[in-house]
C-alpha positions, 0 to 999 in steps of 0.5 A: 305127181310133181317131181320136186327135184327139178325145182330144187335144182332150179333153185340152186341154179338161181342162187348159184348164178346170183352168188357168182355174179355178185362175187365176180363183180366184187372181185372186179371192184377189188382188182381195179381198186388195187391198181395204182391208177386213180378211179374216176368215181371213188366209192366205198365197197358197201355202197357198190355191193348194195347198188349191184345187189339191188339190180341183180334180180333184173340180171337173173330175170334176163337169164330166166327169159333166155331159158337158162332155168329150163331143163331143155337148156341146162341139160345141153352143155353147149346150149347152156354155155352159149346162153350164159355168154349172151345172158352175161353180155345182155346183163352187163349192157343193162348195168351199164345203161342203168349206170348211165341213166342213174344219178347214182354211179354203179361202177367206180371205173370203166374197167370194172364192168369189163373185168366183171364180165370176163370173171362172171362168165368163167365163174358161171360156167364153172359153177354150172358144170359143178352143179351138173356133176353133183346132180349126176352123182346124186342119181347113183343114190336114187336122188332126183330121179324122174320115175317114168312109165312108157306105154306102147309097143312101137320101135320108139318104145325100144329106143326109149328103153335103151336110152333110159336104161342107165339110170345113173346117166339119164336121171330117169327110172323106168317105173313100168312098161305097158303093152311091150314085152320085148327086151324089158330091163330086169326089175322093171314091171311090165303090164299088158294093158293100162288097166292092169297097171292101174290095178297095181296102185302105182305111186310116185309117177312123174312122167308118162310117155305114150308111143302108140295111139290106140284105135280105141279112143277110150284107152287113150282118154284113160291114160291122159285123164290119169296123167291130169288127175295126178299132175303127171307130165304127159308126152305123146310120140306120134306114129310118124316120128318125123312129123313134128320135129321140124319147124312148126307153126300153129295158125288159123286156116282161112281164119276159122280152122286151127291147123298145124303147119309143119315145115320140111326144114327149119331152114327158110326165110332169113335163116337161109340168108344168114346161113349163106352170109356165114358160108361166105364170111367163114368159108372165105376166111378158112380158105385164106388161112388154109392155103399153106396147107393146100400147097403142102398137101399138093406137094405130098400127094405128087411125091407119094403117087406122081401118076395121079392128079392132086384133086379128086372130083366127085359127083354128088347130090345137093339141095333139091337133088341138084347134081354137083361136083365136090372137090377133095385132095386125092387120097386113093391110089391112082389104080383105084381112083374113080372106082366104087369100093366093090370095083376097087376091092375086086381089082386088088383081089380082096373081095372079102373086104367089101362086106367088112367095108359096108358092115363098118359103116362104109369105112375101114381102119386101114383101107388098102386103096388109100395112099400113106399121104392119103391116110394122113390127110384123112386123119385130120379130115384135111382131104376135105379142104378143097370143098371150101371152094364149093362153099364159096360157090354156093354149091354146098354149105359149111354145115349140112348133111353129108354130100352123097352120090345117087347110089347112096341116096337111093338106099335111104327112103327119106332122101327127099327130106335130106335134099331139102337143104344144101349138103355140108362140108361138115355135119352133125354125124361127123361130130357125134363122137361115134366112129363106127356109125352105120349108114342108117345112123348117119342119115338119121342125124342128117335128117335131125339137122335138116328138121331142127336147123338153127344158127346156134346149131351150126356154130356148135357143129363148127366148134366141135368139128375143130375139136374133132380135127385136133383130136384126130390129128394129135390124140386119137389117130385115124379111122380112115373113112372112104 
């Protein structure tokens, strides 16, 4: 049962993009034409609009090829913004190339495409954000919702129920749950078996997610056939939910047997080369730019606690379990420096803080072991700046899983997967927007990064890191992480 809401939304996106591009380049034409400087190729407005409009479908085709009308792109704001920028630039190059090759000039002056590009990107981004807000608002009235059936009793079922429970935000309405009886949201029909669900004569089902593969193949076949017969989107979550989240190749083994090759990480081949070049270029620039902060921080640390060193050197584990030493500005009082949290709290006579520290995701709002200057440095994560030296040396990367010591990694049963890439100065967990995050949640985000790495994901994390640092420094205040 096809949900036409996504088709309607895509239609409005296409129309909105076309109108935005046309309006932006008309505005560029008017702005340049109102200048006192003479244009190189005078032309009337009607001819300009007619030529541009005739070529506009090719620009929209470029957007489509970039996936800008696919839900997995337009539902992710940063991915959409990045592809809009790329699509706008590639579309502009197409127009300029056509202008060069054609006998009929498109642009009356060289500045018109430049003005148009800048205006178009801003207008496109604004209209898409407005469209997203309108679409989300309609969810509150039950318009455009995807009705979904969840089948299975695995922990993934519980996660799906929690993530889809808020219909106004998720855009999904749970139509039924099959084979799961724990903590089902109110007013959601629950069935023990799929046969019972079929007897209820369900209507308007758009999606089925099966989280459990039954031993009886007939039960699995019945679910899939129902989805096929009623044109319902079908998804299956494998029991090993890390199996298919990395980089996947489908090929013929020995030129005969179809196989699925799952890489432990998406970061291999040219990706590693590109990532290392990014670390050298951006890491070097950041190191040079931040040198004044190094000097200020070093002086402040010495003035606040002159008995200890400026830098703190910690042994950590990086790629393939290689031991490394990462550098930070010392934020601990010298009396508790180079001690585990348990040792430090016991020494200061506050052992009751150990449980609070661990239960809060290895952090305390006001950790008594931290100096006043250390709190300020941790507020904006400036204590991490010396790790730029580790980045340039190739021991860690700008972006990656957080560097952990052996004790911490031993608590995680998938440590070898996380250690398949270099540790990072910043991480997906740092920019997740959640402050009180447990150890397990952080490692889950680290694992997602390892298995789903992309150059664009690194750019997004770096951008969000800058935003987080600014927010912590000027608005939100500190949550001092140990």
